[in-house]
RONU-429444 format. One line per field, with one value per atom (N, C-alpha, C): residue number from 1; residue in three letters; chain; atom name; x, y, z. Coordinates in nm, 4 decimals, decimal comma. Each point is the difference from the previous one (the first is absolute). Layout:
RONU-429444
num NUM_...
residuo ALA_...
cadena A_...
atomo CA_...
px X_...
py Y_...
pz Z_...
This chain:
RONU-429444
num 1_1_1_2_2_2_3_3_3_4_4_4_5_5_5_6_6_6_7_7_7_8_8_8_9_9_9_10_10_10_11_11_11_12_12_12_13_13_13_14_14_14_15_15_15_16_16_16_17_17_17_18_18_18_19_19_19_20_20_20_21_21_21_22_22_22_23_23_23_24_24_24_25_25_25_26_26_26_27_27_27_28_28_28_29_29_29_30_30_30_31_31_31_32_32_32_33_33_33_34_34_34_35_35_35_36_36_36_37_37_37_38_38_38_39_39_39_40_40_40_41_41_41_42_42_42_43_43_43_44_44_44_45_45_45_46_46_46_47_47_47_48_48_48_49_49_49_50_50_50_51_51_51_52_52_52_53_53_53_54_54_54_55_55_55_56_56_56_57_57_57_58_58_58_59_59_59_60_60_60_61_61_61_62_62_62_63_63_63_64_64_64_65_65_65_66_66_66_67_67_67_68_68_68_69_69_69_70_70_70_71_71_71_72_72_72_73_73_73_74_74_74_75_75_75_76_76_76_77_77_77_78_78_78_79_79_79_80_80_80_81_81_81_82_82_82_83_83_83_84_84_84_85_85_85_86_86_86_87_87_87_88_88_88_89_89_89_90_90_90_91_91_91_92_92_92_93_93_93_94_94_94_95_95_95_96_96_96_97_97_97_98_98_98_99_99_99_100_100_100
residuo MET_MET_MET_LYS_LYS_LYS_ASP_ASP_ASP_LYS_LYS_LYS_LEU_LEU_LEU_LEU_LEU_LEU_VAL_VAL_VAL_VAL_VAL_VAL_HIS_HIS_HIS_PHE_PHE_PHE_ASP_ASP_ASP_GLY_GLY_GLY_LYS_LYS_LYS_LEU_LEU_LEU_VAL_VAL_VAL_LYS_LYS_LYS_HIS_HIS_HIS_ILE_ILE_ILE_GLU_GLU_GLU_GLU_GLU_GLU_GLU_GLU_GLU_SER_SER_SER_ARG_ARG_ARG_LYS_LYS_LYS_ARG_ARG_ARG_VAL_VAL_VAL_THR_THR_THR_ALA_ALA_ALA_ASP_ASP_ASP_ARG_ARG_ARG_MET_MET_MET_ALA_ALA_ALA_VAL_VAL_VAL_SER_SER_SER_VAL_VAL_VAL_THR_THR_THR_SER_SER_SER_PRO_PRO_PRO_GLU_GLU_GLU_PHE_PHE_PHE_SER_SER_SER_SER_SER_SER_LYS_LYS_LYS_GLN_GLN_GLN_ASP_ASP_ASP_LEU_LEU_LEU_LEU_LEU_LEU_LEU_LEU_LEU_GLY_GLY_GLY_VAL_VAL_VAL_VAL_VAL_VAL_PRO_PRO_PRO_LEU_LEU_LEU_GLU_GLU_GLU_SER_SER_SER_GLY_GLY_GLY_LYS_LYS_LYS_SER_SER_SER_GLU_GLU_GLU_GLU_GLU_GLU_MET_MET_MET_ALA_ALA_ALA_ILE_ILE_ILE_ILE_ILE_ILE_LEU_LEU_LEU_GLN_GLN_GLN_ASN_ASN_ASN_LEU_LEU_LEU_MET_MET_MET_GLU_GLU_GLU_TYR_TYR_TYR_PHE_PHE_PHE_GLU_GLU_GLU_ILE_ILE_ILE_SER_SER_SER_GLU_GLU_GLU_ASP_ASP_ASP_ILE_ILE_ILE_PHE_PHE_PHE_ALA_ALA_ALA_PHE_PHE_PHE_CYS_CYS_CYS_ALA_ALA_ALA_ASP_ASP_ASP_THR_THR_THR_THR_THR_THR_VAL_VAL_VAL_SER_SER_SER_ASN_ASN_ASN_THR_THR_THR_GLY_GLY_GLY_LYS_LYS_LYS_THR_THR_THR_THR_THR_THR_THR_THR_THR_LYS_LYS_LYS_ASN_ASN_ASN_PHE_PHE_PHE_GLU_GLU_GLU_LYS_LYS_LYS
cadena A_A_A_A_A_A_A_A_A_A_A_A_A_A_A_A_A_A_A_A_A_A_A_A_A_A_A_A_A_A_A_A_A_A_A_A_A_A_A_A_A_A_A_A_A_A_A_A_A_A_A_A_A_A_A_A_A_A_A_A_A_A_A_A_A_A_A_A_A_A_A_A_A_A_A_A_A_A_A_A_A_A_A_A_A_A_A_A_A_A_A_A_A_A_A_A_A_A_A_A_A_A_A_A_A_A_A_A_A_A_A_A_A_A_A_A_A_A_A_A_A_A_A_A_A_A_A_A_A_A_A_A_A_A_A_A_A_A_A_A_A_A_A_A_A_A_A_A_A_A_A_A_A_A_A_A_A_A_A_A_A_A_A_A_A_A_A_A_A_A_A_A_A_A_A_A_A_A_A_A_A_A_A_A_A_A_A_A_A_A_A_A_A_A_A_A_A_A_A_A_A_A_A_A_A_A_A_A_A_A_A_A_A_A_A_A_A_A_A_A_A_A_A_A_A_A_A_A_A_A_A_A_A_A_A_A_A_A_A_A_A_A_A_A_A_A_A_A_A_A_A_A_A_A_A_A_A_A_A_A_A_A_A_A_A_A_A_A_A_A_A_A_A_A_A_A_A_A_A_A_A_A_A_A_A_A_A_A_A_A_A_A_A_A_A_A_A_A_A_A
atomo N_CA_C_N_CA_C_N_CA_C_N_CA_C_N_CA_C_N_CA_C_N_CA_C_N_CA_C_N_CA_C_N_CA_C_N_CA_C_N_CA_C_N_CA_C_N_CA_C_N_CA_C_N_CA_C_N_CA_C_N_CA_C_N_CA_C_N_CA_C_N_CA_C_N_CA_C_N_CA_C_N_CA_C_N_CA_C_N_CA_C_N_CA_C_N_CA_C_N_CA_C_N_CA_C_N_CA_C_N_CA_C_N_CA_C_N_CA_C_N_CA_C_N_CA_C_N_CA_C_N_CA_C_N_CA_C_N_CA_C_N_CA_C_N_CA_C_N_CA_C_N_CA_C_N_CA_C_N_CA_C_N_CA_C_N_CA_C_N_CA_C_N_CA_C_N_CA_C_N_CA_C_N_CA_C_N_CA_C_N_CA_C_N_CA_C_N_CA_C_N_CA_C_N_CA_C_N_CA_C_N_CA_C_N_CA_C_N_CA_C_N_CA_C_N_CA_C_N_CA_C_N_CA_C_N_CA_C_N_CA_C_N_CA_C_N_CA_C_N_CA_C_N_CA_C_N_CA_C_N_CA_C_N_CA_C_N_CA_C_N_CA_C_N_CA_C_N_CA_C_N_CA_C_N_CA_C_N_CA_C_N_CA_C_N_CA_C_N_CA_C_N_CA_C_N_CA_C_N_CA_C_N_CA_C_N_CA_C_N_CA_C_N_CA_C_N_CA_C_N_CA_C_N_CA_C_N_CA_C_N_CA_C_N_CA_C_N_CA_C
px 0,0493_-0,0549_0,1377_0,0649_0,0666_0,0799_0,0131_0,0874_-0,1022_-0,1405_-0,0758_-0,1405_-0,0228_-0,1260_-0,0782_-0,1010_-0,1186_-0,0948_-0,1270_-0,0960_-0,0766_-0,0260_0,0032_-0,1955_-0,0588_-0,1406_-0,1032_-0,0576_-0,0406_-0,1191_-0,1370_-0,0956_-0,0525_-0,0951_-0,1092_-0,0712_0,0149_-0,1144_-0,0990_-0,0727_-0,0494_-0,0250_0,0474_0,0211_-0,0927_-0,0920_-0,0817_0,1072_0,0006_0,0549_-0,0169_0,0435_-0,0294_0,1128_-0,0225_0,1370_0,0161_0,1347_0,0630_-0,0883_0,0835_-0,0627_-0,1255_-0,0884_-0,1319_-0,0843_0,0184_-0,0802_-0,1403_0,0235_-0,0648_0,0296_-0,1219_0,0151_0,0346_0,0707_0,0791_-0,0283_0,0404_0,0394_0,1257_0,0807_0,1397_0,0149_0,0378_0,0469_0,2001_0,0093_0,0938_0,0154_0,2153_-0,0198_0,1409_-0,0410_0,0749_0,1038_0,0979_0,1011_0,0858_0,0277_0,0070_0,1383_0,0776_0,0612_-0,0292_0,0194_0,0033_0,1267_0,0338_0,1184_-0,0481_0,0215_0,0516_0,1294_0,0608_0,1216_0,0185_-0,1468_-0,0108_-0,0413_0,0435_-0,0445_-0,1245_-0,0647_-0,1536_-0,0296_-0,1635_0,0040_-0,1319_0,0332_-0,0892_0,0744_-0,0912_0,0854_0,0415_0,1090_0,0662_-0,0644_-0,0480_-0,1139_0,1275_0,0515_0,1097_-0,0751_-0,1366_-0,0930_-0,1030_-0,1031_-0,1217_-0,0074_0,0087_0,0464_-0,1336_-0,0113_-0,1457_0,0628_-0,1187_-0,0396_-0,0578_0,0301_-0,0823_-0,0566_0,0219_-0,0684_-0,0479_0,0651_-0,0390_0,0672_0,0518_0,0120_0,1311_0,0007_0,0933_0,1954_0,0133_0,1313_0,0002_-0,0661_0,0367_0,0039_-0,0829_0,0656_0,1224_0,0313_0,1508_0,1201_-0,0202_0,0746_0,0252_-0,1272_0,0091_0,0654_-0,0005_0,0219_0,1650_0,0394_0,1071_0,1481_-0,0831_0,0582_-0,0159_-0,0819_0,0131_0,1186_-0,0166_0,0878_0,1788_0,0039_0,1191_0,0865_-0,1488_-0,0220_0,0993_-0,0810_0,0407_0,1345_0,0527_0,0837_-0,0138_-0,1282_-0,0636_-0,0265_0,0302_-0,0250_0,0677_0,0985_0,0708_-0,0613_-0,1120_-0,0068_-0,0973_-0,1181_-0,1375_-0,0117_-0,0570_-0,0179_-0,1156_-0,1326_-0,1201_-0,1339_-0,0810_-0,1222_-0,0757_-0,1222_-0,0988_-0,0954_-0,0914_-0,1000_-0,1353_-0,0930_-0,0997_-0,1234_-0,0730_-0,0339_-0,1334_-0,0545_-0,1711_-0,0730_-0,1233_-0,0474_-0,0788_-0,0433_-0,0334_-0,1846_-0,0322_-0,1357_-0,0585_-0,0504_-0,0462_-0,1539_-0,0796_-0,1332_-0,0776_-0,1524_-0,0990_-0,0324_0,0173_-0,0001_0,0570_0,0782_0,1445_-0,0548_-0,0373_-0,0343_-0,1694_-0,0451_-0,1210_-0,0456_0,1544_0,0413_0,0844_0,0528_0,0599_-0,1203_-0,1080_-0,1376_-0,1145_0,0338_-0,0473_0,0088
py -0,1067_0,1290_0,1000_0,0185_0,0827_0,0125_0,1502_0,0419_0,0002_-0,0187_-0,0278_0,1100_0,0842_0,0627_-0,0657_0,1190_-0,0763_0,1174_-0,0385_0,0245_-0,0290_0,0842_-0,0001_0,0058_-0,1077_0,0494_-0,0229_0,0485_0,0057_0,0264_-0,0305_-0,0267_-0,0116_0,0621_-0,0047_-0,0602_-0,1598_-0,0627_0,0049_-0,0353_-0,0578_-0,1488_-0,0075_-0,1615_-0,0660_-0,0916_-0,0620_-0,1133_0,0179_-0,1479_-0,0168_-0,1333_-0,0132_0,0685_0,0651_0,0051_-0,1532_0,0252_-0,1430_-0,0386_0,1588_-0,0141_-0,0090_0,1321_0,0226_-0,0980_-0,0758_-0,0895_0,0839_0,1662_0,0381_0,0659_-0,0059_0,0172_0,1767_0,0224_0,1528_0,0184_0,1377_0,0453_0,1101_-0,0548_0,1173_0,0424_0,1123_0,0887_-0,0734_-0,0319_-0,0266_0,0437_-0,0034_0,0785_-0,2408_0,0616_-0,0629_0,0359_-0,0610_0,0723_-0,0759_0,0151_-0,1518_0,1246_-0,1025_0,0848_-0,0994_0,0941_-0,0811_0,0804_-0,1144_0,0595_-0,0434_0,0968_-0,0950_-0,0389_-0,0572_-0,0552_-0,1347_-0,0358_-0,0438_-0,1958_-0,0930_-0,1306_-0,0254_0,0155_-0,0074_0,1176_0,0107_0,1587_-0,0055_-0,0990_0,0214_0,0913_0,0549_0,1179_-0,1150_0,0835_-0,0654_0,0698_-0,0268_0,0392_0,0038_0,1671_0,0138_0,0267_-0,0089_0,0211_0,0346_-0,0636_0,0890_0,0619_0,0814_0,0890_0,0793_-0,0554_0,0881_0,1316_0,1032_0,1644_-0,0224_0,1285_0,0342_0,1308_0,1204_0,0763_-0,0293_-0,0097_-0,0378_0,1401_0,0823_0,1781_-0,0677_0,0874_0,0465_-0,0037_0,0544_-0,0265_-0,1752_0,0127_-0,1643_-0,1109_0,0328_-0,1095_0,0028_0,2133_-0,0216_-0,0459_0,0196_-0,0415_-0,1923_-0,0226_-0,1888_0,0021_0,0844_-0,0379_-0,0020_0,1002_0,0348_-0,1382_-0,0286_-0,0582_-0,1185_-0,0642_-0,1265_-0,0185_0,1473_0,0235_-0,0047_0,0671_-0,0250_-0,1313_-0,0963_-0,0841_-0,1505_0,0272_-0,0885_0,0628_0,1295_0,0237_0,0872_0,0186_-0,0086_0,2177_0,0683_0,1338_0,0224_-0,0070_0,0775_-0,0775_-0,0747_-0,0990_0,0131_0,1081_0,0135_0,1130_-0,0346_0,1214_0,0262_-0,0727_0,0548_-0,0755_0,1045_-0,0393_-0,0303_-0,1028_0,0033_-0,0346_0,0788_-0,0033_-0,0277_-0,0358_-0,0078_0,1324_0,0218_0,1631_-0,0202_-0,1143_0,0183_0,0118_0,0804_0,0744_-0,1436_0,0185_-0,1576_0,0060_0,0779_0,0716_0,1239_-0,0414_0,1259_0,0859_-0,1301_0,0369_-0,0699_0,0036_-0,0079_0,0956_0,1014_0,1234_-0,0407_-0,0125_0,0218_-0,1285_-0,1390_-0,0564_-0,0347_0,1106_0,0288_0,0915_0,0924_0,0691_-0,0948_-0,1209_-0,0030_-0,1294_-0,0407_-0,0621_0,0737_0,1709_0,0994_0,0131
pz 0,0001_-0,0351_0,0341_0,0846_-0,0047_-0,1331_-0,0648_-0,0774_-0,1525_0,0188_-0,1240_0,0056_-0,0944_0,0190_0,0414_0,1274_0,0948_-0,0113_-0,0096_0,0186_0,1345_0,1306_0,0521_0,0602_0,0158_0,0054_0,1241_0,0697_0,1347_-0,0503_0,1674_0,0063_0,0972_0,0729_0,1091_0,0207_0,1096_-0,0505_0,1623_-0,0110_0,1613_-0,0014_0,1158_0,0083_0,1308_-0,0467_0,1094_0,1126_0,0568_0,0834_0,1194_0,0835_0,1610_0,0808_0,0922_0,1476_0,0484_-0,0238_0,0642_0,1798_0,0894_0,0905_0,0593_-0,0267_0,0096_-0,0976_-0,0872_-0,0798_-0,0770_-0,0424_-0,0454_-0,1417_-0,0777_-0,1367_-0,0534_-0,0144_0,0020_-0,1309_-0,1042_-0,0427_-0,0438_-0,0724_0,0154_-0,1453_0,0161_-0,0949_-0,0654_-0,0811_-0,0550_-0,1239_-0,0585_-0,0938_-0,0573_-0,1042_-0,0983_-0,1129_0,0122_-0,0675_-0,1144_-0,0791_-0,1216_-0,0686_-0,1244_-0,0728_-0,1542_-0,1001_-0,1483_-0,0518_-0,0856_-0,0813_-0,1298_-0,1137_-0,1477_-0,0409_0,0834_0,0521_0,0713_0,0663_0,0028_-0,0813_0,0373_-0,1126_0,0167_0,0846_0,0689_-0,0842_0,0135_-0,0247_0,1247_0,0954_0,1597_0,0926_0,0471_0,1270_0,1221_0,0848_0,1420_0,0840_0,0794_0,1722_0,0396_0,0732_0,1041_0,1399_-0,0096_0,1458_-0,0025_0,1162_0,0891_0,0581_0,0245_0,1463_0,0130_0,1739_0,0705_0,0083_-0,0347_0,0039_0,1067_0,0958_0,0698_0,0043_-0,1095_-0,0292_-0,1350_-0,1226_-0,1099_-0,1182_0,1209_-0,0442_-0,0846_-0,1895_-0,0762_0,0919_0,1371_0,0231_0,0544_0,0423_0,0653_-0,1075_-0,0843_-0,1635_-0,0271_-0,0049_-0,0701_0,0945_0,1768_0,0341_0,0014_-0,0428_-0,0574_-0,0810_-0,1062_-0,1306_0,0445_0,0557_0,0050_0,0308_0,1550_0,0623_-0,0190_-0,1499_-0,0423_-0,1142_-0,0521_-0,1039_0,0624_0,1625_-0,0273_0,0868_0,0015_0,1067_-0,1032_-0,1407_-0,1119_-0,0837_0,0534_-0,0504_-0,1437_-0,0749_-0,1213_-0,0043_0,0998_-0,0760_-0,1197_0,0060_-0,1457_-0,0782_-0,0550_-0,0758_-0,0916_0,0897_-0,0083_-0,1122_-0,1278_-0,1150_0,0167_0,1073_-0,0501_0,1434_0,0109_0,1429_-0,0911_0,0877_-0,0632_0,0723_0,0187_0,1408_-0,0519_0,0747_0,0043_0,0234_-0,1320_0,0210_0,0087_0,0158_-0,0719_0,1776_-0,0750_0,1507_0,0098_0,1456_0,0008_0,0267_0,0206_0,0562_-0,0969_-0,1687_-0,0758_0,0360_0,1091_0,0738_-0,2098_0,0906_-0,1227_-0,0479_0,0203_-0,0930_-0,1547_-0,0014_-0,0680_-0,0933_0,0025_-0,0406_-0,0385_0,0302_-0,0789_-0,1277_0,0150_-0,0934_-0,0817_-0,0009_-0,1360_-0,1218_0,1353_-0,0199_-0,1440_0,0365_-0,1296_-0,0888
């Protein structure tokens, strides 16, 4: 992975799981981070991590990205970032507008 042109992909996800101690079902906010490269022999991405988010704010996400890139020693190899920016709730009035 080192010394290849890399694209970092990241996206926040709400993940349901059962807490080990309390055995209660909870929902946690996590950020999945992976890399792809036109130089990889396969076109698959490599998962760097699925990291818990406390606030979900952009500053927190930037620190997580920086920490993962430093940990894997790929900071100098990144040439692009790809983030999912889809609006999650457009509301039912938007849907009605498309139906007209």
